[in-house]
N, C-alpha and C positions, 0 to 999 in steps of 0.2 A: 388133860393137863400136862405139861411137860415135867421133866425129872428136874429137881433143883441143884444146882451147882454151887460148890465153894471154890473161893478164890485160892490160887496156888501161892498168891504173895500180895499182901497189902502195903502200900508204900504210904506213909504218914507224916513225911518230911514237911510238907506245907502247913502254914498257920492259918490258912483260909481258904474258902472254896477254890475248886480248880474250874476256870472259865473256859479254857480250850486246850486241846492235845494235838500235837502235829509230829507226823513221822518223817523221819528223812527219807530222800529218795533211795538211797542205798539200804534202807531198813536197819542200819545199825543203830539209831539214836531214837530218842523219844523228847519232845519238849513239852513242858506244862507251863501254863500262865495262869497265876493265881491272884486271888482277892486279897493276898498278903502283900502285893506290890513287887514279888519276886517270880523269877522262872527258874525251873529246874531242868537240867537235863539227864537223861537215863539211858543206859545201856540195854538194848534189847537182848544181850548176850548173856547179862548175869543179872538184869533187872536193878542195878544199883545206881544210886544217884552218883554221877560223876561231874557236874557241873551246878553252880548255885550262882544265878545272875542278879546282882542287887543294883539299885540305882533310882529306878522308877519312884516317883513321889506319891503315887496313888495306885490304885489296883491295875492289874492287866486285864485287858478285854479280850486279847485275841494274840495268837503266836503263830509263827511260820518257822519251820527249819529246813534249811538246805543241809548239804553234806559238810560244808565247812563252816558255815554262819548262820545264827539264829537271829530272829526279827521278833520284836514285841511291841504292841501297841498299847496305850494305857489312858486311864481317865485324867492323868497329868498333861494332856493335849499333845504328848510327844511319841515318836518311834525310836525305837533303839536297835542297833545292830551289835550281835555279839560274837566274839570268837569262841568256837566250840571247844576248843583245847585250852585256851588259857582262862577263860570265862571274862577276858577283858572287853569293856564296851569300846566298840570300834567307831560307832557314829552315833549321833544325836539328831534327828530330824526334828527341826522346830519350825512352826508355821501355823498349823492348825490352832483354833480359838476356842475349841470345846473337845469333850472326849473323843478319841479316836478309837473307833469300834470294829474296824476291819483293815488288815493288810493283805496284799497281794503281791508276790514277787513273780516277775516275767522277764527272762532275758535279763538286760541291764537295768530294768526298771523296778522301782518300788512304788506300788500304788496304795493309797490310804482312802478311806472314807470316814466320815466325822459328823457328829451332832452339829456342827457349826455350817451344815447344809453345802458343804464342799467336798469333792474328792481332789487328791491332788497326785502327782507324779513326782518322783525323786529319783536321783542318780544313785544306784546302789553302792557306788565306791565313792561318793561325795555325799557331804551333808548338805546338797544344793537341791532345792526345789527346781525342777524342770518345768512344769505346767500345773494349773489350778483349773478346776472344772466346775464353773460356778452357773447355776441357773434351776436347781431344786428349790424347791419353797419349804423343805423340810429335811430332817436328818437323812444320811445317806448310810444304808445299813449293809447292803450287800455288793460285791463286785464280780466281775467276769473280765476276761481278756481275749483278744484274738487278733489275728493278722488279716487285713483284706485280702491278702494271697489266697488264704485258705478257703474264702468263700466267692470271691468276686471273679468272673471271667475276664478276658484280657480286654474285650472292647468296655466293658463296664469300668476297668481301672482307669482307662484312657479318658473317662468322663471326669475323673478326680484329680484333675492335672495339679492343683494347689497342694493335693496331698502326696505327691509322688514321693517326696523325700522320705517320708515314714508312713507306712500303711498300718500300723498298729491302732487298735480301736480299745476303748474301754467302755464297758457296759456298767452302769449303776443303778440299784435300786433303791427306792426312797421310800419313807413313810407319807410322801405327798401322793403316794398311790400311782406314780408314773416310774417307767424305766426308761432311761436315755443312754444313747449310745454316742460315744465321744470320739473325734479324731485326737490321738495323744499328741500329734506334732503341732497343731494349733490350738487346741482346747475347744474347738469348734463342735457344737452339738450337730450331729449327723442325723439321728433319728430321735423323736420322742414317742414312746409306745403307750398309747392311751387305751384304758379297758377297765383297770382294776379301779374299784372303789372303796378299797383299804390298802393298808401299807404294805409294801412288797417286802416280804420277809427272806426270801431265798432264791437264787438263780442258778439255772445249769445251762451250760453252752454245749450245743453240737454244731460244731462249724463245719464240719464236712457236709452235713446235711442243711446246712444255712439255718438252724433252728435254736431258738432261745426258749427255755421254759422258765416261768416265773410263778411263785406261790405267794400267797397273799392273806391277809385278815379277812380278806372278804369271802374265805371259803372256797376259793377257786385257784385252779392252776390255769395259766394260758400259755399257748405256744404261739410264738411270732417267726417270722420271716424276718432274719437279722439283715437282709439287704434291702428289702422293700418297706419293712415295718409293718407288714400285713399281719393281723392277728388271725391266726389259722383255725385254732380249736380253743375251746373252753371247757375243762374238765370240772364238773358241778357237784359231784356227790359228796363231798365232805361236810360235816355239820360243824365244823370249826377252822379256825385259822390253819392255813398250811405252813408248817414250820420247817420242814426239811425236804430236800429231794435227791434223789440219786437215780440215773440213767445207765442202764445196762442192757446191751444188745435190743435196744428199740422197745425195752420195757421201761417205765417210769415208774418209780416207788416214792409215794408222797407220804410223809409223816404229818399228823395234825393235833391239833388240841382236842379234837372230838374222840381222841382215846384209840384211834385207828391208824393202820397204814394200808394205803391202796396201791394195786397194781394195775398199771393201765398199758395198753398196747398203742403206741405211739401213732402208728401208722393209721389207726381207724378211730382212736379215741375211746375205745372199747375198754370199760373197767372190767378185768379179768380175775381179780382176787382181792379180798379184804382180810385182813390179818387183824384179828380181835384178841383181847386178854388184858390188855393194858388198863391199868386202873387210874392213869393221869394222863396229861398231854404225851404224845411222842416227840422228845426233843432232838433225837439223833437218829440216824440208821446208816447201815453200812451192808452191802452184799457182798458175799464171798462163797464161792465154790456151791452155788444152789441152795445157800442158806441167808436168809435175810436176817442180821442182827438188828435190834432196835434198843435205844436206852430211852426212859419214861420219867416223868416227874414222880411217878410212883416209888423212885429208887431202885428200881429192877432194870436188868437187861434182859433180854430174850432171844431167842433163836426159832426161826420159824423156816419150815419147809417152804421155799420159795413157790414151787408150783401149787403144792396142794393147799397151803396155808395153815398147815398142822402144827401147833406149838411144839417143838421138840425140846426145849430147856429153858428154864428159869435160872437167871443168875442173881443170887440175893447176897446183901450183904451190905450194901451202901445205905447210908440214912436219910440222904437228900437226892435231888433231882441229878440224873446222869446228863451231863453236858456234852460229852462228846466221847466217841469210841474209835478206836484203830485195830486193825488185825495185821499180825506178823507172824509167820512161821508157825500157824495154828495156834497162835495165843491170842485170845482178846484183852484188849487193854480197855479200862473205862474208867473216866474221870468225872468226879462228881463235885457238887456244891458242899458236901462234905469235908473236902479237902484232901480226901484220899484218891490215890491211883491203884487201882486193883487188877490184877492180872488173873486170867482164867485159862485154864486147859482146854482147847475146843477139838482136840485130835479125835477124840471118840466119835463125836457128833459128825464131825467132817468124815471120818471113815464110814459111818453108817450111812450118811448121805451119798458117799461114792457108790456104795454098794446098792443102794435104792435105785440110782441113777442107771448104773449097771443092769440091773435086773429090768428097769421099765424099758430100757433100750432093746433089751433081749426078747421081751415080750413083744414089743411093737414089731420088732424084726421077723418074729414066728407069724405074727398077725399079717404082716405085710406079705409074707411068703405064703400064708393059707390063702389070702385073697388073690394073689398070681395064680395059685393053682386051681381057686374056685373059678375064676376068670377063663382059665385056659379049658377046664372042664366045660364050662357053658359054651364056650366058644365051639368047642368040638360037638357038643351035643347039637347046639344049633346047626352046625354044618351037616350033622346026620339027618336032622329033620328036613333039612332043605332038599337032600339028596332023595329022601324018600319021597317027598313031595314033588319031586321033578322039578326043582327050582332051580 
């Protein structure tokens, strides 16, 4: 068992559960979106609340933070953009006819997915809808974005003449069991990825390797070639819905309702580690400095040695499911349905892990050196025997 940790700070400003937690690219701020219909802005320097965004008419499902602007989406069918300095609402994006459950900001685009079975693209600077992606038979749960420049060769790009103006593509995962890839400029569906037999809950994109990973309620993770639409591999060992994914150095981490996280080597499809100890579904995970941090429906966060799978620490204090975690400056931030944001010091565990990694490298180095000396000795013995035998 791991050691139990206590939070260095507990932020209780929200009056409802926190559904999402976003960290700004510069690491200076955090944004929380809550069941109370508000979002709050926190400084990572002093852990104080420096902004309170009010205006949504229902609960906030998801939020996204840039350095100068914050975005929230809600069950009130709208998306809002906020000034992080003044707290002023800068734009309201209207058009969806049901709960907006996911947003994604890329370049000058704002993408959204909704229970109304559509995804939409908006201009970030204007309250104008640019494109609507219609074709899913059920709600859109998860989004990813990439440019064809990242994945297509020049000759392949020439084949897509009608899409020359904009090479941006949107990926959507739905409860209709499909993943779809869309041209942003035209709204045309480029690929429909078929194979899952349950709702698609999460997506991870690896554009340089032309790969997309999707996790589903059918207990599987599937890998796809995002250019051809070909299904490459199926990862089948989970015994429950796959809720969250993280990709690090060709290692894929998957959190599941079966109370485990599994680590897979992407290139072979081999499952190389299983992380146990959770007493409920694994709702969120994050890799940091050789440590795998998880949040669970059992109200605990945990830290595992990513290589050995050994549980190193349990973070107790939340009362309900942990919906999201972030890490910055060796502080762990956990946001829960109990309405609190908790901050934990992970310097000790990070330091111990660095020492362990250094020791492992040293042992491997000595082992490699011994192996080289042994091979050198054996080669010399072999040569002597050959000489004695007159070979």
